[in-house]
C-alpha positions as CSV (number, residue, x, y, z in Angstrom):
1,X,-103.4,-1.7,20.1
2,X,-101.9,-1.7,23.7
3,X,-100.5,-4.5,26.0
4,X,-102.6,-5.7,28.7
5,X,-102.4,-4.2,32.1
6,X,-102.3,-5.8,35.4
7,X,-105.9,-4.9,36.1
8,X,-107.3,-6.0,32.6
9,X,-109.1,-9.4,32.5
10,X,-107.6,-12.4,30.7
11,X,-110.8,-13.9,29.9
12,X,-114.3,-12.3,29.1
13,X,-117.0,-14.8,29.1
14,X,-115.7,-17.7,26.8
15,X,-113.2,-15.4,25.1
16,X,-109.5,-15.1,25.7
17,X,-108.3,-11.4,25.9
18,X,-105.3,-10.8,23.7
19,X,-104.7,-6.9,23.9
20,X,-106.3,-3.6,24.8
21,X,-107.9,-1.7,21.9
22,X,-108.5,1.4,23.9
23,X,-111.2,3.1,25.9
24,X,-114.7,4.2,25.0
25,X,-115.7,6.9,27.6
26,X,-115.1,4.9,30.8
27,X,-115.7,1.5,29.1
28,X,-112.8,-0.8,28.1
29,X,-112.4,-2.3,24.7
30,X,-110.3,-5.5,24.0
31,X,-109.2,-7.7,21.3
32,X,-110.3,-11.2,22.1
33,X,-110.2,-14.6,20.6
34,X,-112.9,-17.3,20.6
35,X,-112.1,-21.0,21.3
36,X,-112.4,-21.6,17.5
37,X,-109.7,-19.0,16.8
38,X,-112.2,-16.2,15.5
39,X,-111.0,-12.7,16.8
40,X,-113.5,-10.3,18.0
41,X,-113.8,-6.9,19.6
42,X,-115.2,-6.9,23.0
43,X,-116.3,-4.1,25.0
44,X,-116.7,-4.2,28.8
45,X,-119.0,-1.6,30.3
46,X,-118.4,0.0,33.8
47,X,-120.9,-0.8,36.5
48,X,-122.4,2.5,37.9
49,X,-125.2,3.5,40.1
50,X,-127.6,5.0,37.4
51,X,-130.6,2.6,37.7
52,X,-131.4,3.2,34.0
53,X,-127.9,2.0,32.8
54,X,-128.6,-1.7,32.3
55,X,-131.9,-0.9,30.6
56,X,-130.0,1.4,28.1
57,X,-127.2,-1.1,27.6
58,X,-129.7,-3.9,27.0
59,X,-131.7,-1.6,24.5
60,X,-128.6,-0.8,22.6
61,X,-127.5,-4.4,22.2
62,X,-130.8,-5.5,21.3
63,X,-131.0,-2.7,18.7
64,X,-127.7,-3.7,17.2
65,X,-128.3,-7.4,17.3
66,X,-131.5,-7.0,15.0
67,X,-129.4,-5.6,12.1
68,X,-126.0,-6.0,10.5
69,X,-124.0,-8.5,8.7
70,X,-123.2,-9.1,5.0
71,X,-124.4,-6.6,2.6
72,X,-125.5,-4.2,5.2
73,X,-122.2,-2.4,6.1
74,X,-123.2,-2.5,9.7
75,X,-120.8,-4.4,12.0
76,X,-122.9,-7.1,13.9
77,X,-122.9,-8.4,17.5
78,X,-122.1,-11.9,17.9
79,X,-122.3,-12.5,21.6
80,X,-123.2,-10.5,24.8
81,X,-123.9,-10.7,28.6
82,X,-125.9,-7.8,29.6
83,X,-126.8,-9.1,33.1
84,X,-123.3,-9.8,34.6
85,X,-121.6,-7.8,37.2
86,X,-119.7,-6.1,34.4
87,X,-121.8,-6.3,31.2
88,X,-120.0,-7.0,28.0
89,X,-120.7,-7.3,24.2
90,X,-118.7,-9.0,21.5
91,X,-118.8,-7.8,17.9
92,X,-117.5,-8.3,14.4
93,X,-113.7,-7.4,14.3
94,X,-113.3,-4.7,11.9
95,X,-109.8,-4.3,10.3
96,X,-109.3,-0.6,9.7
97,X,-109.3,3.0,11.2
98,X,-112.3,5.1,11.7
99,X,-113.1,7.7,9.2
100,X,-112.1,10.6,11.6
101,X,-108.6,9.2,11.9
102,X,-108.3,8.3,8.2
103,X,-109.1,11.7,7.1
104,X,-106.6,13.3,9.7
105,X,-103.8,10.8,8.6
106,X,-104.5,10.9,4.7
107,X,-106.5,14.1,4.0
108,X,-109.8,14.2,2.3
109,X,-111.2,11.1,0.4
110,X,-111.1,11.2,-3.3
111,X,-114.4,11.6,-5.3
112,X,-114.7,7.8,-6.1
113,X,-114.2,6.9,-2.5
114,X,-116.9,9.5,-1.4
115,X,-119.3,7.8,-3.7
116,X,-118.6,4.5,-2.3
117,X,-118.7,5.8,1.4
118,X,-122.1,7.5,0.7
119,X,-123.6,4.3,-0.9
120,X,-122.3,2.0,1.8
121,X,-123.5,4.1,4.6
122,X,-126.8,4.7,2.9
123,X,-127.1,0.8,2.7
124,X,-126.4,0.6,6.3
125,X,-129.1,3.2,7.2
126,X,-131.6,1.4,5.0
127,X,-131.1,-1.8,6.9
128,X,-131.4,0.1,10.3
129,X,-134.4,2.0,9.3
130,X,-136.0,-1.2,7.8
131,X,-136.2,-2.6,11.4
132,X,-138.0,0.5,12.6
133,X,-134.8,1.9,14.3
134,X,-132.6,4.9,13.9
135,X,-128.8,5.0,14.5
136,X,-128.6,8.5,16.1
137,X,-124.7,8.5,16.2
138,X,-123.8,8.6,12.5
139,X,-120.4,10.6,12.6
140,X,-116.8,10.0,11.5
141,X,-115.8,8.2,14.5
142,X,-118.6,5.6,14.3
143,X,-117.6,4.6,10.8
144,X,-114.8,2.0,10.4
145,X,-112.9,1.7,7.1
146,X,-112.2,-2.0,6.4
147,X,-110.5,-3.2,3.2
148,X,-113.8,-4.4,2.0
149,X,-115.9,-1.3,2.8
150,X,-117.1,0.8,5.6
151,X,-118.7,-0.5,8.7
152,X,-121.3,1.6,10.6
153,X,-120.9,0.9,14.4
154,X,-122.0,2.4,17.7
155,X,-125.7,2.7,18.0
156,X,-126.2,5.8,20.2
157,X,-130.0,6.4,20.7
158,X,-132.3,3.9,18.5
159,X,-135.4,4.5,20.6
160,X,-137.4,7.3,22.1
161,X,-134.9,10.2,22.0
162,X,-136.5,12.3,19.3
163,X,-133.9,11.1,16.5
164,X,-135.6,10.1,13.4
165,X,-134.5,8.7,10.1
166,X,-134.2,12.1,8.4
167,X,-131.9,13.0,11.4
168,X,-129.6,10.0,10.3
169,X,-129.7,11.2,6.8
170,X,-128.5,14.7,7.8
171,X,-125.7,13.3,9.8
172,X,-124.6,11.4,6.7
173,X,-124.5,14.6,4.8
174,X,-122.2,16.1,7.6
175,X,-120.0,13.0,7.4
176,X,-119.6,13.5,3.7
177,X,-118.6,17.1,4.2
178,X,-116.1,16.1,6.8
179,X,-114.7,13.5,4.5
180,X,-114.4,16.0,1.6
181,X,-112.3,18.5,3.5
182,X,-114.6,20.0,6.3
183,X,-116.5,22.5,4.1
184,X,-119.4,22.2,1.7
185,X,-117.3,24.0,-1.0
186,X,-114.7,21.2,-0.9
187,X,-117.4,18.5,-1.8
188,X,-116.8,17.4,-5.4
189,X,-119.3,19.2,-7.7
190,X,-120.9,15.9,-8.9
191,X,-121.8,15.0,-5.2
192,X,-122.7,18.4,-4.0
193,X,-126.4,18.1,-4.9
194,X,-126.7,14.9,-3.1
195,X,-124.9,16.3,0.1
196,X,-126.9,19.5,-0.1
197,X,-130.2,17.4,-0.3
198,X,-129.1,15.5,2.9
199,X,-128.5,18.8,4.7
200,X,-131.8,20.4,3.9
201,X,-133.4,22.1,6.9
202,X,-136.8,20.6,6.2
203,X,-136.5,16.9,7.2
204,X,-139.4,16.0,4.9
205,X,-137.3,17.1,1.9
206,X,-134.2,15.1,2.8
207,X,-133.8,11.8,0.6
208,X,-134.3,8.3,2.0
209,X,-131.3,6.0,2.3
210,X,-132.4,4.2,-0.8
211,X,-132.5,7.5,-2.7
212,X,-129.0,8.2,-1.4
213,X,-127.8,5.0,-2.8
214,X,-129.5,5.5,-6.2
215,X,-128.0,8.9,-6.3
216,X,-124.3,7.7,-6.0
217,X,-124.9,5.5,-9.2
218,X,-124.0,2.3,-7.3
219,X,-125.6,-0.9,-6.8
220,X,-124.7,-3.7,-4.4
221,X,-122.8,-5.4,-7.2
222,X,-120.8,-2.3,-8.1
223,X,-120.1,-1.6,-4.4
224,X,-118.6,-5.0,-3.9
225,X,-116.4,-4.5,-7.0
226,X,-115.4,-1.0,-5.9
227,X,-114.6,-1.8,-2.3
228,X,-111.3,-3.4,-2.5
229,X,-108.1,-2.8,-0.5
230,X,-107.1,0.9,-0.7
231,X,-110.5,2.0,-1.8
232,X,-110.6,5.0,0.4
233,X,-106.9,6.3,-0.1
234,X,-106.4,9.3,-2.3
235,X,-104.8,9.1,-5.9
236,X,-101.6,10.7,-6.7
237,X,-103.2,13.6,-8.4
238,X,-105.8,14.2,-5.5
239,X,-105.0,17.5,-4.0
240,X,-105.3,18.3,-0.2
241,X,-105.9,21.7,1.3
242,X,-102.6,23.6,1.5
243,X,-101.2,21.9,-1.6
244,X,-100.6,18.6,0.1
245,X,-100.7,15.6,-2.4
246,X,-99.9,12.1,-2.6
247,X,-101.2,8.6,-1.6
248,X,-99.0,7.8,1.4
249,X,-99.7,8.5,4.9
250,X,-99.3,12.1,6.1
251,X,-96.2,12.7,8.2
252,X,-96.8,13.5,11.7
253,X,-95.6,17.0,11.3
254,X,-98.0,17.7,8.3
255,X,-101.2,15.9,9.6
256,X,-104.0,17.3,7.7
257,X,-106.8,19.3,9.5
258,X,-109.8,21.1,8.1
259,X,-109.5,24.9,8.3
260,X,-109.4,26.1,11.9
261,X,-112.0,28.8,11.3
262,X,-114.6,26.0,10.7
263,X,-117.5,25.8,13.0
264,X,-117.4,23.0,15.5
265,X,-119.5,19.8,15.5
266,X,-121.3,17.9,18.4
267,X,-119.3,14.8,17.8
268,X,-116.0,16.3,19.0
269,X,-114.3,16.0,15.5
270,X,-111.7,18.7,15.2
271,X,-112.9,21.8,13.3
272,X,-115.7,20.2,11.4
273,X,-118.2,22.6,9.8
274,X,-121.9,21.5,10.4
275,X,-123.8,23.2,7.5
276,X,-127.6,23.3,7.2
277,X,-129.2,24.3,3.8
278,X,-132.3,26.3,3.9
279,X,-134.8,25.0,1.6
280,X,-135.4,27.6,-1.3
281,X,-137.5,27.4,-4.4
282,X,-134.6,27.0,-6.7
283,X,-133.9,23.4,-7.8
284,X,-130.3,22.7,-6.6
285,X,-130.3,19.0,-6.9
286,X,-131.1,16.6,-9.6
287,X,-134.5,14.9,-9.9
288,X,-135.0,12.9,-6.7
289,X,-133.8,9.4,-7.5
290,X,-136.0,6.3,-7.3
291,X,-135.6,3.5,-5.1
292,X,-134.7,1.1,-7.9
293,X,-131.0,0.9,-7.0
294,X,-131.3,-0.1,-3.4
295,X,-129.9,-3.3,-2.8
296,X,-129.8,-4.9,0.5
297,X,-128.9,-8.6,1.1
298,X,-131.7,-10.4,2.9
299,X,-133.0,-13.9,2.9
300,X,-134.0,-16.9,4.9
301,X,-130.5,-18.0,5.5
302,X,-128.4,-14.8,5.9
303,X,-126.1,-15.1,8.6
304,X,-122.8,-13.3,9.7
305,X,-119.5,-14.7,9.0
306,X,-117.5,-12.3,11.3
307,X,-114.2,-11.4,10.1
308,X,-110.8,-10.8,11.9
309,X,-109.2,-7.4,12.0
310,X,-107.6,-4.7,14.2
311,X,-110.5,-2.2,14.5
312,X,-113.1,-2.0,17.1
313,X,-116.6,-1.2,17.9
314,X,-116.6,2.0,20.2
315,X,-119.8,3.1,21.6
316,X,-119.5,6.8,22.7
317,X,-121.1,7.1,26.2
318,X,-120.1,9.6,28.8
319,X,-120.0,8.1,32.3
320,X,-118.8,9.8,35.5
321,X,-118.1,6.8,37.6
322,X,-114.9,4.9,38.2
323,X,-114.8,1.1,37.9
324,X,-113.9,-1.0,40.9
325,X,-111.7,-3.4,39.0
326,X,-112.5,-7.1,39.8
327,X,-109.8,-8.8,41.6
328,X,-107.2,-6.4,40.5
329,X,-104.4,-8.2,42.0
330,X,-105.2,-11.4,40.0
331,X,-103.9,-11.0,36.5
332,X,-106.1,-14.0,35.5
333,X,-109.4,-12.9,36.7
334,X,-112.4,-13.3,34.5
335,X,-115.4,-11.4,33.7
336,X,-118.2,-13.9,33.4
337,X,-121.8,-13.8,34.2
338,X,-123.2,-16.3,36.9
339,X,-124.9,-19.6,35.4
340,X,-128.3,-18.6,34.2
341,X,-131.3,-19.8,36.2
342,X,-133.0,-22.9,34.9
343,X,-135.7,-22.1,32.4
344,X,-139.1,-21.6,33.9
345,X,-142.6,-20.5,32.8
346,X,-142.6,-17.1,34.0
347,X,-145.0,-15.2,31.6
348,X,-148.7,-16.4,31.7
349,X,-150.5,-17.1,28.5
350,X,-152.3,-14.2,26.9
351,X,-154.6,-13.8,23.9
352,X,-152.8,-12.5,20.9
353,X,-153.7,-9.0,19.6
354,X,-154.4,-9.4,15.9
355,X,-153.8,-6.1,14.0
356,X,-155.1,-7.5,10.8
357,X,-155.6,-10.6,8.8
358,X,-155.4,-11.2,4.9
359,X,-156.9,-13.8,2.8
360,X,-154.8,-15.3,0.1
361,X,-157.5,-17.6,-1.1
362,X,-155.7,-20.6,0.7
363,X,-153.0,-21.5,2.9
364,X,-149.7,-19.6,2.1
365,X,-147.2,-22.1,0.6
366,X,-144.0,-22.3,2.5
367,X,-141.4,-25.0,3.8
368,X,-141.4,-25.6,7.5
369,X,-137.7,-24.6,7.6
370,X,-138.3,-21.1,6.1
371,X,-140.6,-18.1,6.4
372,X,-143.8,-17.8,4.4
373,X,-143.9,-14.1,3.9
374,X,-141.3,-11.4,3.5
375,X,-141.1,-7.8,4.6
376,X,-140.3,-5.2,1.9
377,X,-136.9,-3.6,2.5
378,X,-138.7,-0.3,3.3
379,X,-140.8,-2.1,5.9
380,X,-144.1,-0.9,4.4
381,X,-145.3,-3.9,2.6
382,X,-145.6,-7.7,3.4
383,X,-145.2,-10.0,0.4
384,X,-147.1,-13.4,0.5
385,X,-147.5,-16.3,-1.9
386,X,-150.3,-18.8,-1.8
387,X,-152.2,-21.6,-3.3
388,X,-154.4,-19.1,-5.3
389,X,-151.6,-18.7,-7.9
390,X,-151.0,-15.1,-6.9
391,X,-148.2,-13.0,-5.2
392,X,-149.8,-10.6,-2.9
393,X,-148.5,-7.4,-1.4
394,X,-150.3,-6.0,1.8
395,X,-149.8,-2.8,3.6
396,X,-148.2,-3.2,7.0
397,X,-150.2,-0.4,8.7
398,X,-153.8,0.1,9.2
399,X,-156.0,-2.8,8.4
400,X,-153.8,-4.8,6.2
401,X,-155.0,-3.2,2.9
402,X,-154.0,-5.1,-0.3
403,X,-151.5,-3.0,-2.4
404,X,-151.6,-5.4,-5.3
405,X,-152.2,-9.0,-6.4
406,X,-150.3,-10.3,-9.3
407,X,-151.4,-13.6,-10.8
408,X,-148.4,-15.9,-11.5
409,X,-150.0,-19.3,-11.9
410,X,-149.9,-22.6,-9.9
411,X,-148.6,-22.5,-6.3
412,X,-146.6,-19.5,-5.5
413,X,-143.9,-20.2,-3.1
414,X,-142.6,-18.1,-0.2
415,X,-141.1,-14.8,-1.6
416,X,-138.1,-12.8,-0.8
417,X,-137.8,-9.0,-0.8
418,X,-135.8,-7.1,-3.3
419,X,-135.0,-3.4,-3.8
420,X,-137.1,-3.6,-6.9
421,X,-140.0,-5.5,-5.4
422,X,-139.9,-9.2,-4.7
423,X,-139.0,-12.6,-6.1
424,X,-140.7,-16.0,-5.7
425,X,-141.0,-19.4,-7.4
426,X,-144.3,-19.8,-9.0
427,X,-146.2,-22.6,-11.2
428,X,-145.5,-25.3,-8.6
429,X,-141.7,-24.5,-8.7
430,X,-141.3,-24.5,-12.5
431,X,-140.9,-20.7,-12.9
432,X,-138.9,-18.0,-11.1
433,X,-140.6,-14.6,-11.2
434,X,-139.5,-11.1,-10.1
435,X,-142.0,-8.3,-9.8
436,X,-141.5,-4.6,-9.2
437,X,-142.8,-2.6,-6.4
438,X,-146.1,-2.1,-8.1
439,X,-146.6,-5.7,-8.8
440,X,-145.6,-5.7,-12.4
441,X,-143.6,-8.7,-13.5
442,X,-140.0,-7.7,-14.4
443,X,-138.7,-11.0,-15.6
444,X,-139.3,-14.8,-15.6
445,X,-137.2,-17.8,-15.8
446,X,-138.6,-21.2,-16.5
447,X,-137.2,-24.5,-15.0
448,X,-137.9,-27.3,-17.5
449,X,-136.0,-30.3,-16.0
450,X,-136.9,-30.0,-12.3
451,X,-138.9,-27.8,-9.9
452,X,-137.3,-25.4,-7.5
453,X,-138.5,-24.4,-4.1
454,X,-136.5,-22.2,-1.7
455,X,-135.5,-18.7,-2.8
456,X,-133.2,-16.4,-0.9
457,X,-130.8,-13.3,-1.7
458,X,-127.2,-13.1,-0.8
459,X,-125.2,-10.1,0.4
460,X,-124.4,-8.9,-3.2
461,X,-128.1,-9.3,-4.5
462,X,-127.8,-12.6,-6.2
463,X,-131.1,-14.5,-6.1
464,X,-130.5,-18.0,-5.1
465,X,-132.8,-20.9,-5.8
466,X,-132.5,-24.5,-4.8
467,X,-134.2,-27.6,-5.8
468,X,-136.7,-29.7,-3.7
469,X,-135.7,-32.5,-1.5
470,X,-137.7,-34.9,-3.8
471,X,-135.3,-34.1,-6.8
472,X,-133.0,-36.9,-8.0
473,X,-130.0,-34.6,-7.5
474,X,-129.4,-31.2,-6.1
475,X,-129.0,-27.8,-7.7
476,X,-128.5,-24.3,-6.5
477,X,-128.7,-21.5,-9.0
478,X,-127.7,-17.8,-8.7
479,X,-129.4,-15.0,-10.8
480,X,-128.5,-11.5,-11.1
481,X,-130.8,-8.7,-10.4
482,X,-131.9,-8.5,-14.1
483,X,-132.5,-12.2,-14.2
484,X,-129.2,-13.2,-15.9
485,X,-128.0,-16.6,-14.8
486,X,-124.8,-16.1,-12.7
487,X,-123.9,-19.7,-11.9
488,X,-125.5,-23.1,-11.5
489,X,-123.9,-25.5,-8.9
490,X,-124.9,-29.3,-8.8
491,X,-124.7,-31.8,-6.0
492,X,-124.7,-35.5,-6.6
493,X,-127.5,-35.8,-3.8
494,X,-130.8,-34.1,-3.2
495,X,-130.9,-31.0,-0.9
496,X,-132.5,-31.5,2.6
497,X,-132.9,-27.9,3.4
498,X,-132.7,-24.4,2.1
499,X,-129.2,-23.2,1.7
500,X,-127.7,-20.8,4.2
501,X,-125.6,-17.7,3.1
502,X,-123.0,-16.4,5.3
503,X,-120.8,-13.6,3.8
504,X,-119.2,-14.9,0.6
505,X,-120.1,-18.5,1.2
506,X,-123.2,-20.6,0.6
507,X,-123.6,-23.7,2.8
508,X,-125.7,-26.6,1.1
509,X,-127.0,-29.5,3.1
510,X,-127.7,-32.7,1.3
511,X,-128.6,-36.3,2.0
512,X,-125.0,-37.3,2.3
513,X,-122.9,-34.2,3.0
514,X,-122.3,-30.5,3.8
515,X,-120.9,-28.3,1.0
516,X,-119.6,-24.9,1.0
517,X,-119.9,-23.0,-2.3
518,X,-118.3,-19.6,-3.3
519,X,-121.2,-17.0,-3.4
520,X,-119.5,-15.2,-6.2
521,X,-119.3,-17.9,-8.9
522,X,-120.7,-21.0,-7.2
523,X,-117.3,-23.0,-7.1
524,X,-117.2,-25.6,-4.4
525,X,-114.7,-24.5,-1.5
526,X,-115.2,-27.8,0.4
527,X,-117.4,-30.7,0.9
528,X,-117.7,-32.9,3.9
529,X,-119.1,-36.4,3.5
530,X,-121.3,-37.5,6.4
531,X,-123.0,-40.4,5.0
532,X,-126.4,-39.3,6.3
533,X,-128.8,-36.4,5.8
534,X,-127.6,-33.1,7.1
535,X,-130.0,-30.4,8.2
536,X,-129.9,-26.5,7.9
537,X,-126.9,-25.3,9.8
538,X,-126.4,-22.3,12.1
539,X,-123.0,-20.5,12.0
540,X,-121.7,-19.4,15.3
541,X,-118.1,-18.1,15.0
542,X,-115.9,-20.7,13.2
543,X,-118.5,-23.5,13.9
544,X,-121.4,-24.7,11.9
545,X,-124.0,-26.6,13.9
546,X,-126.3,-28.8,12.1
547,X,-128.7,-31.8,12.8
548,X,-128.0,-35.2,11.0
549,X,-129.7,-38.5,11.1
550,X,-128.1,-41.9,11.4
551,X,-124.5,-40.6,11.3
552,X,-121.9,-43.4,11.8
553,X,-120.4,-43.3,15.1
554,X,-123.7,-42.4,16.9
555,X,-125.3,-45.8,16.8
556,X,-127.7,-44.6,14.4
557,X,-129.4,-42.2,16.7
558,X,-130.4,-38.7,15.6
559,X,-127.5,-36.5,16.3
560,X,-125.9,-33.0,16.0
561,X,-122.4,-32.2,14.4
562,X,-120.4,-29.2,14.8
563,X,-118.4,-28.6,11.4
564,X,-115.5,-26.4,11.0
565,X,-116.6,-23.4,9.0
566,X,-113.3,-23.5,7.0
567,X,-113.8,-27.1,5.9
568,X,-111.4,-28.9,8.2
569,X,-114.1,-31.6,9.2
570,X,-116.2,-32.3,12.2
571,X,-115.2,-30.6,15.4
572,X,-117.5,-32.6,17.5
573,X,-120.7,-34.8,17.6
574,X,-123.4,-35.0,20.3
575,X,-126.4,-37.3,20.4
576,X,-129.7,-35.7,21.2
577,X,-132.9,-37.7,21.2
578,X,-135.4,-36.2,19.0
579,X,-133.1,-34.0,17.0
580,X,-131.9,-34.7,13.4
581,X,-131.7,-33.2,10.0
582,X,-135.3,-32.1,10.1
583,X,-134.5,-29.7,12.8
584,X,-133.1,-26.4,11.4
585,X,-130.8,-24.4,13.6
586,X,-130.4,-20.6,14.1
587,X,-127.9,-18.7,15.8
588,X,-129.2,-16.8,18.9
589,X,-127.1,-15.0,21.5
590,X,-124.0,-17.4,20.9
591,X,-126.2,-20.5,21.0
592,X,-127.5,-22.8,18.4
593,X,-131.2,-23.0,18.8
594,X,-133.7,-25.3,17.1
595,X,-137.3,-26.6,17.6
596,X,-138.4,-30.2,18.2
597,X,-141.5,-31.9,19.4
598,X,-142.9,-29.8,21.9
599,X,-139.6,-28.0,22.7
600,X,-137.1,-25.3,22.0
601,X,-133.6,-26.4,22.5
602,X,-130.3,-24.3,22.6
603,X,-126.9,-26.0,22.3
604,X,-123.4,-24.8,23.1
605,X,-121.6,-24.4,19.7
606,X,-118.4,-25.4,21.6
607,X,-119.3,-28.9,22.1
608,X,-122.9,-29.6,21.5
609,X,-124.0,-29.9,25.0
610,X,-127.5,-28.6,26.0
611,X,-127.4,-25.1,27.3
612,X,-131.2,-25.0,28.0
613,X,-134.5,-26.7,26.9
614,X,-137.8,-25.2,27.1
615,X,-140.8,-27.6,26.9
616,X,-144.3,-26.4,26.1
617,X,-147.2,-27.7,27.9
618,X,-149.0,-30.6,26.2
619,X,-146.0,-31.5,24.2
620,X,-147.4,-30.4,20.9
621,X,-146.3,-32.6,17.9
622,X,-146.3,-29.8,15.3
623,X,-143.9,-26.8,15.5
624,X,-142.2,-24.2,13.4
625,X,-138.6,-23.3,12.9
626,X,-137.4,-20.6,15.3
627,X,-137.1,-16.9,14.3
628,X,-134.6,-14.5,16.1
629,X,-135.9,-11.0,16.9
630,X,-133.4,-9.0,18.7
631,X,-132.7,-10.7,22.1
632,X,-135.8,-12.9,21.8
633,X,-136.5,-16.1,19.8
634,X,-139.9,-16.7,18.5
635,X,-141.4,-20.3,17.7
636,X,-144.8,-21.9,17.3
637,X,-145.2,-25.0,19.4
638,X,-148.5,-26.3,18.3
639,X,-150.7,-23.2,17.8
640,X,-149.1,-21.1,20.4
641,X,-146.5,-18.5,19.9
642,X,-143.6,-18.7,22.4
643,X,-141.1,-15.7,22.8
644,X,-138.1,-16.8,24.9
645,X,-135.4,-14.9,26.7
646,X,-131.7,-15.7,26.0
647,X,-131.5,-18.0,29.0
648,X,-134.6,-20.0,27.7
649,X,-137.2,-18.3,30.1
650,X,-140.4,-17.3,28.4
651,X,-141.0,-13.8,28.0
652,X,-144.5,-14.0,26.3
653,X,-147.0,-16.8,25.4
654,X,-149.4,-15.8,22.8
655,X,-152.5,-17.9,22.1
656,X,-154.8,-17.7,19.0
657,X,-158.3,-18.7,20.0
658,X,-160.5,-19.0,17.0
659,X,-157.6,-18.3,14.4
660,X,-156.6,-21.3,12.5
661,X,-152.8,-20.7,12.8
662,X,-150.5,-23.0,10.7
663,X,-148.1,-24.4,13.3
664,X,-145.3,-25.4,10.8
665,X,-144.9,-22.1,9.0
666,X,-141.9,-20.0,10.6
667,X,-143.1,-16.7,12.0
668,X,-141.7,-13.5,10.5
669,X,-140.7,-10.6,12.9
670,X,-141.0,-7.0,12.0
671,X,-140.4,-3.9,13.9
672,X,-143.9,-3.8,15.4
673,X,-145.7,-7.1,14.3
674,X,-145.0,-10.8,14.0
675,X,-146.6,-12.2,11.0
676,X,-148.1,-15.9,11.3
677,X,-149.5,-18.2,8.6
678,X,-153.2,-19.2,8.8
679,X,-155.2,-21.6,7.0
680,X,-156.6,-18.7,4.9
681,X,-153.6,-16.5,4.5
682,X,-151.6,-14.4,7.0
683,X,-152.2,-12.5,10.3
684,X,-150.3,-9.7,11.7
685,X,-149.8,-10.1,15.6
686,X,-149.2,-6.7,17.4
687,X,-146.3,-7.1,19.9
688,X,-146.8,-3.6,21.3
689,X,-150.2,-4.0,22.4
């Protein structure tokens, strides 16, 4: 960390610059602080004459925005300005060195740390590949080692460069070789088979990320338990090349390096061998592991609670041009984009291209605030419940072929994806069912006293279920992957929305309050009594933005409140006609976005003021909750699907003539398709057509 220079900005967008973290090629990286006190890493890109630069920058930001957050071990973007004079991106602030420096300073990682590293980076690649992306820059300098685990940063390619998922797995093998000591012979014997399989010459024979995780013997739960402070340091008996042992930092005059006759590696890491194993007939590895241990936190409410730290996100990009510093003589100059143009209907309506439809025997059951379908973690199947009493699995590609159909009874609610299949509430909310990837029931849990509705999964793989708004009181239950009850938290009032998971916290909205629970054991962290119903909140930095109805101090009008995420009460209140607890918010490019009658509305999380409002023609009365997909937000207003830019301008407008789309079911976005609910089942809308 370095002191600010005279030419460094003191503000970048809404963030106060505190210090320099270094340079990424010709870009500058800063430590900055949000108005809420949250610390972030902000990278400022240099302007240049390359006409493709901004397109590449937008592409990388969009790719990184679509993944990351709790349980994925991918650092996530929280804000960006890709259109300003000097584009910038703000991201989760990771406390820790990169793997390259950690190995140079402390020597090779011990075996237990290598297993944790392999599992966590495998988890990150699973999250990235599930979105139809590749990373393309997996190397020691793009893996940051925080106290609670690694973070993969620095998307390098993502689209259209010839890098494919097996290429990321090969790079992971190289990373593990480097972390072991720079040579395949230094890899612990118990991990040599796994590393060797990653480095196979034939990409088709390399393991998938889920198989990498399974081969380490870890699950999401054991990862969390293993990734504690000091997880990557060596033990006192761990040897280093040349006889160096110990746990403390290596002295400057004995800084460890791999053997100097090792072959070089393209990522510019000193003396790193880059081995490739030629496939042979002999079986050098154990039987290929199954997918059963892959665990990735997903769910309707999964959000990022960005943490503070001293690391940074460094995107390695070579640039030849020099930056003309803006107002170099003014130490208080800012980097801020001009005010966005007012929202305007730019894109003409177009008929949606339907890739396929699937009949569930009746409308898919799903609350208006949440999605009605779920994508498998591998992106190859869509899970859907329905009124026919079955859970359906449909192949994503081709004509939407049915993979399997499992009869569960009653109304089957909207499912969530698990590494071992899917989970849903069945029998009209009286039973929680988990099925495996082949549709076989793994376990069931009965609810005798009250029905449950929403299901989601937290970052550590706990399945969370919550009671319906019609219940006399509220309840949130957490089940482990094998169906064991982990905890049961009760609220005195009924829930008004599905809970929201943000890191280790579960936020619960009720008819009178907003409550925060510890996701680990369900204990109450804090509760703030509003005295009126609170809607589903969106977390932006240190602020939770939620709608509420009839709050004291707002003359009984529908309003929106900004809550302190650490439980210090209400930060602000704003009155917005037509908004209330029935309007669920999502975080989108630094704004809190919701849908209302005939409109999408974006609010500033700092004060609740309107950033932009988009109104659909005809002011349709029915609408869905919004869905964020990269740098676009999707929502149904009436039976028309709107895709909006970050400034509220419409990018695409898709109509569905002849298709009975359900306007209140939230769309679900995949890598290629958006899935909408119809009166008969589901439909896949091709966004690339």
